[in-house]
C-alpha atoms as one frame of an Amber mdcrd trajectory, in Angstrom:
protein
  47.138   2.781 -49.952  47.733   5.890 -51.163  48.009   9.498 -49.815  44.633
  10.510 -50.854  43.082   7.836 -48.626  45.098   9.094 -45.367  44.213  12.416
 -46.070  40.668  12.424 -44.779  41.889  10.378 -41.720  44.705  12.864 -41.076
  41.773  15.512 -41.178  39.383  14.302 -38.684  42.192  12.957 -36.444  43.491
  16.671 -36.024  40.320  17.929 -35.653  39.595  15.512 -33.219  42.433  16.289
 -31.022  41.772  19.824 -31.474  38.461  19.563 -29.936  39.652  17.222 -26.884
  42.608  19.762 -26.375  39.908  22.757 -26.456  37.346  20.897 -23.717  40.644
  20.118 -21.683  41.711  23.818 -21.933  38.263  25.350 -20.735  38.459  22.906
 -18.165  41.470  24.083 -16.769  41.154  27.686 -17.590  37.627  28.004 -16.848
  36.234  31.707 -18.461  36.668  34.100 -15.268  33.935  36.903 -14.120  35.841
  39.370 -15.597  36.424  37.510 -19.146  32.218  36.215 -18.823  31.336  39.849
 -18.356  33.717  41.107 -21.637  32.149  38.481 -23.729  28.972  39.588 -23.255
  29.351  43.062 -23.738  28.995  44.871 -27.355  32.064  46.167 -29.045  30.350
  49.578 -28.817  29.830  49.613 -24.749  33.147  48.099 -24.468  34.971  51.066
 -26.123  32.669  53.306 -23.714  33.395  51.447 -20.337  37.344  50.219 -20.890
  40.003  52.494 -19.098  42.417  54.441 -22.399  45.549  53.604 -22.397  48.239
  55.462 -21.392  50.874  57.704 -23.834  54.217  55.992 -23.434  57.852  56.858
 -24.525  57.485  55.383 -27.947  56.700  57.972 -30.561  56.171  55.454 -33.065
  53.011  53.495 -31.659  50.015  54.330 -29.557  47.560  52.064 -27.965  43.901
  52.544 -27.065  43.140  50.341 -24.187  44.724  50.267 -20.960  45.938  46.688
 -20.020  45.868  47.111 -16.349  42.248  46.476 -17.202  41.053  42.919 -16.318
  38.689  42.768 -18.834  41.112  44.052 -21.292  43.584  41.324 -20.586  40.626
  38.747 -20.482  40.105  39.967 -23.815  43.832  40.085 -25.156  43.786  36.260
 -23.787  40.344  35.029 -25.497  41.924  36.213 -28.467  45.315  35.148 -28.351
  44.926  31.482 -26.987  41.217  30.908 -28.072  40.896  32.061 -30.915  37.966
  33.874 -29.723  35.539  35.400 -32.270  33.612  37.999 -29.996  37.383  38.959
 -28.652  38.187  39.192 -32.449  35.084  41.453 -32.762  35.543  43.583 -29.934
  39.205  44.375 -30.371  38.662  45.017 -33.856  35.571  47.214 -33.307  38.207
  49.585 -31.257  40.888  49.274 -33.565  38.264  50.225 -36.593  37.465  53.566
 -34.899  40.933  54.727 -34.918  41.459  53.774 -38.253  38.591  55.491 -39.360
  40.239  58.684 -37.831  43.645  58.038 -39.391  41.909  57.532 -42.974  40.010
  60.662 -42.810  43.145  62.639 -41.870  45.536  61.001 -44.150  43.355  59.311
 -46.858  44.053  55.694 -48.224  46.107  53.535 -44.834  47.840  50.463 -45.961
  47.131  47.957 -42.827  49.381  45.177 -41.785  48.649  42.843 -38.888  51.578
  41.829 -36.862  52.693  38.443 -38.745  54.104  35.435 -36.423  56.610  32.900
 -36.969  55.826  29.533 -39.012  56.553  27.721 -35.400  54.182  29.810 -33.613
  51.440  29.486 -35.770  52.406  25.835 -35.720  51.690  26.188 -32.150  48.247
  28.358 -32.153  47.280  27.488 -35.761  46.234  30.629 -36.579  47.339  34.420
 -36.143  45.069  36.734 -33.751  46.282  39.816 -35.772  45.098  38.619 -38.886
  41.594  37.782 -36.952  41.591  41.477 -35.614  42.137  42.579 -39.409  39.161
  40.031 -40.886  36.779  42.060 -38.649  38.605  45.681 -39.511  37.754  44.521
 -43.481  34.154  43.451 -42.462  33.491  47.119 -40.893  35.379  48.688 -43.622
  32.355  51.046 -44.661  34.103  54.123 -44.492  37.378  53.915 -44.576  39.875
  53.471 -47.742  42.439  51.397 -46.834  44.670  48.298 -48.358  45.456  45.368
 -45.820  48.604  43.792 -46.534  49.093  40.309 -45.008  52.269  39.303 -46.478
  54.418  42.710 -46.794  55.950  42.296 -43.674  57.690  38.841 -42.575  58.689
  37.446 -39.405  62.672  36.697 -40.176  63.752  35.099 -36.887  61.290  33.225
 -33.913  62.003  34.458 -30.568  61.529  33.088 -27.182  58.471  34.266 -25.357
  58.481  37.277 -24.288  56.450  37.131 -20.647  59.180  36.320 -18.032  61.761
  38.625 -19.841  63.165  41.544 -18.659  62.287  45.035 -20.211  66.179  45.060
 -21.742  65.726  41.615 -22.327  63.031  42.303 -24.711  64.496  44.649 -26.087
  67.698  42.732 -27.262  65.822  39.863 -28.758  63.914  42.056 -30.868  66.577
  43.311 -32.834  66.318  42.191 -36.528  62.979  40.410 -36.228  61.471  41.259
 -39.125  61.743  41.406 -43.276  59.966  42.823 -46.529  58.642  40.539 -48.954
  60.305  41.993 -52.045  57.703  40.201 -54.288  54.464  42.088 -52.623  56.650
  45.136 -52.196  57.380  45.449 -55.914  53.221  45.676 -56.528  53.230  48.680
 -53.575  55.766  50.760 -55.037  53.648  53.324 -56.472  51.955  53.195 -52.486
  54.598  54.025 -50.206  53.663  57.535 -49.495  50.836  55.964 -48.140  50.173
  55.974 -44.251  50.817  52.441 -43.571  49.415  51.230 -39.876  50.742  47.826
 -37.769  48.168  46.254 -35.929  48.694  43.950 -32.770  47.221  42.696 -29.967
  49.154  44.370 -27.269  52.190  46.297 -26.964  54.232  46.001 -23.908  58.074
  47.637 -24.288  57.062  48.824 -27.760  60.473  47.182 -29.508  58.830  44.153
 -31.077  56.265  47.236 -32.827  59.414  49.238 -33.712  61.096  46.643 -35.152
  58.130  45.948 -37.122  57.591  50.061 -37.962  61.409  50.243 -38.837  62.181
  47.464 -40.947  58.926  49.209 -43.471  60.498  52.468 -43.011  63.635  51.031
 -44.334  61.951  49.327 -47.360  60.338  52.674 -48.031  57.270  53.301 -46.706
  58.220  56.549 -44.075  54.608  57.052 -42.900  54.714  53.642 -40.545  53.053
  53.826 -37.265  52.039  50.967 -34.950  48.668  50.496 -33.228  47.469  47.929
 -30.632  44.460  47.401 -29.024  46.317  47.356 -25.126  49.414  48.842 -23.401
């Protein structure tokens, strides 16, 4: 039996496995009232209804919504672990509104989804920040921007941050990122533009700080971070 005969079988086996896993997860983690409420709302309604994030100490980034709001936590959960298109639409809408303001002042932007490692992509099958970038691009009617998915690279995998202390998170975020030299060479004439790294949630800000620092060292001095929640 040749490899080409095996490919369809492998594809359908993986598709079946993912479907079964999805059913199992839905049964194990049923949709909560907060998640149901959030997913039933229109992006514009959530923009008006949800509490805003408070300012925090890191100057290189900012966030839109408060993670203390249960609806926001469910939004991030649905986006990150369930690949919810509705959650991506909601998050993308909020990010688009802020990016539109940046663009009105700074002109053309370079938008970079926060990258993940190959290991994390294998675990999840997707990068939730790329889903957000897709939604931003769909809504790009009045923003001059370029989405650069492959400019920033996650150079090192780190363990999950959920149970770590603040100091442990800060330490584990060091030297996480590198810049793709091939992509960089094609953007040498655009390094004076405003660069925005987008993410779903910022906790201590250590990961975003490392991403911003890597890009600034590569010549993109006007680089800042923007997340849906903090």
